[in-house]
N, C-alpha and C positions, 0 to 999 in steps of 0.2 A: 767644407774642406779646411783642415787645420793648416795654418801657415807654417813654414819652416821656422827654425829658431832664430832667424835673422832676416833683415830686409836689405838685400844686396850687401851683406856683411856688416851692416850697421845694427847696433843693439836697439832694442825697443824699451822705452821707459814710460811710466805713467805718473801723472800729477793729479792729485785730488785736493782742491782747495776746500778746506773744512773748518775755516775759522769764522765763518759768518754767524751772525746772531739769529738769523731766520725769524725776524720779528713778525713777518706775515703769518708764520705758523703759530708762534706763541711768544709771549713776552718773557716767559720764564723757562721754557723747555726747548732744547735743541732738537730739531727734526731728525738729524742724523743719528741720534741716540734713542729714538723710539724703537720699540720692539715689534718685529714681525717674525712669527714662527721661532720664537726664542733666540733670535739674533737681532742685533741692531741694524738699522737701515745701512749704516756705514759698513758693517761687516758684509752684508749682502752685496753692496756695491763693489767693495774691494775684491771679494771672492769671485765676482763675475769677471772682473778684469784679469784676475789671476789665471783664468782659463787660457789667456794668451801667453806667448813665450816672452814674458817680461823679464828684463834684467833687474828691474826694481820698481817700486812704487813709492813716491814721496807724498806724504800727507802733510799739508800745511795747516797747522792747528793753532787755536788761540792760546795765549799765554796762560790763561787760567784753566785750560782744559786738563782735567785729571782722569779722563775716561779713555781717550783714544789709545794710549799706550798699554792699557790693560786688556784690550779686546783680543779674542782668539781668532785672529786672521789666519786663513790658509797661507802656507808658505811664508810664515812670519819672518823668516830670515831675509826676505826680499823687501820688507817694509822699512822705510826710512821716515823720519819726522823732521820737520823744520817749523820755524815760527811763521804763522800767517801774518797778514797785514790788515789794514783798516778796511780795504775793499778787496773784492775777489781778484782784481787785476794785480794788486799788491802781493797777495798770497801766491799767485801763479809766478810772479817775478821772483819772489823769495825762493820758491822751489826750483826755478830755473837756475838761479845763482848757486843753490845747493848742488844741483846736478853738474854744473861746470867744474866742480871739484872732483867728481867721480866718473864722469862720462865724457864722451867725445863730442865736439861741437856739431858734427854731422849725424850723430845718433838721432833716432826718431823719438818724438815724445807725443803722447796723447794726454789731453787734459779732459777730465770727466767730472761732472757734478757729483758731490757727495750724496745728494738726495735723488740720484737716478739709479735705483737698484735693479731695474727691470730690463736693462739693455741686453739683447740676445747675443750669443756667441756668433751666430750667423751674420748679424749686422756688423759686429766688430771685425770679423774676417773680411767682409766686403770692403769695409773702410781701409783695412790694411792692404788689400789687394789693389785698390785704386791708388793709394799712395805709392806703392811699389811700382806699379805700371806707369804712372804719369810723372813720378818724381816731383810731385807738387804737394802742397798742403791740401787737406780735405776735412770736411765735417759731415756728420750725419744730419739730415733734415727731412722734413715731410712737407709735401705741398699743402698749402692752406685750402681746406675744403669748404669752409662756411662762408656765407656772405659777410663782408666786412663793412662796418659803418663807422664813419668819422663822427664823433659825438661832440657837440659844442657845450656851452654852459647849460645848466639846468637839465642835463640829461636829454637834450633835444638833438635829434639826428641832423647833422650838417649835410652829409652826402654819403652815398654808397661808394666804397672804394673797390676798384677792380682787383680781384684776387689772382688774375692771370700773371704768371711769372713770380708770384709770391710764395715763399717757402718759410716754414717755421724751423728755426735753427734748434738743433739738439746738441748733445755731446755723446761720445767723445769728439774732440776737434784735434787734428793731428798736423804736425809740422816737424822741422828739425829744431833741436835745442837752440842752435845759433840764430836761426831765422826768427823764431818766435821771441827770443830774448831781445834781439835787435828791434823787432817790430814794436814790442811793448815799451821798451825804453824810449824809442823815438816818439811814439804816440803820447806817452806821459810827458815827455819834454815839451811837446807842442800842445799840451793841455787838451788833447783829443779825448772825448768820452769813449771809454772802452767797455762795451757790454759783454763781449766774449772775445775769444782769441782771434776768430776770423776778422773781427772789426779792426783789430790792430794790424793784422796782415794786409787787409784791404787798404789801410791808411798809408802803408809804404809801397803800395802797388803790386803786391804779390798775388799770384793766381791762387784761388782757393776753389777746389772742386767740391761739388755737392753730391753726396751719396745718399740715395733715398733710404731712410730708416723705417721705423715702424711707429704707429701711433701709441703702442703700449710702452714705449720708452719714455714714461712720464717722469716729470720732476715733481717731487713732493714739495708743495709750496704752502698749501692750506691743510688744516686738520683732516678734512674729508678725503684728501688725496692719499692719506695713509691707508685707509680702508680699501681704496681702489688699488693701490700697490699690493696690498695683501692678496686681493682677489687675482691680480695679474700673476703674481708669483706662484700661487696655487695652480692656476691654469697652465702656466709654463712647465710645471713639473710633470 
């Protein structure tokens, strides 16, 4: 089911932090600009989000990035650019500050990884529906399925960790512009380690709903993930 073009009369925006170095992928090549089916990973990612009724999408890019603004995104008139930061959380905050100039504080914003090109429209719509129905923040996540081991030094198993109640966070992660901005600023002020948007919202005591996503919503982190993403995108077609 396609969502209406508003969430209770609030606009919907997207943020994609794309200023990271991606050093685990390559010391010299940025993973978001690798090609799959003649399009960059970033183009695939943005075009997926553009299937939603977005008012706009803000890409937070590096100062030396001379690629992003040349790409052939769908609905290019809705694409905005801002300067990214040293860490992911800094890029997201910069994009939120950019949005405060053109959007309303209670508008809804989703933050999505630049290197997650395989998220499905069905998952995106489920996430939007939960945010609309519960009026709370929400993220996509999947239950942990494998046995987890805590490993000590020398690669020796310390103990088995129960996976009951454990979920693996994905993106998008959704909140309002004002709430997410407040959460990130407060967490940074208190030197809290922010690994994703939900962790900032948790830090200020906000409720965050979990919406079950899909295991094929992979994040390209290592070189062999690129081939897996290529296969997933072909299968999804």
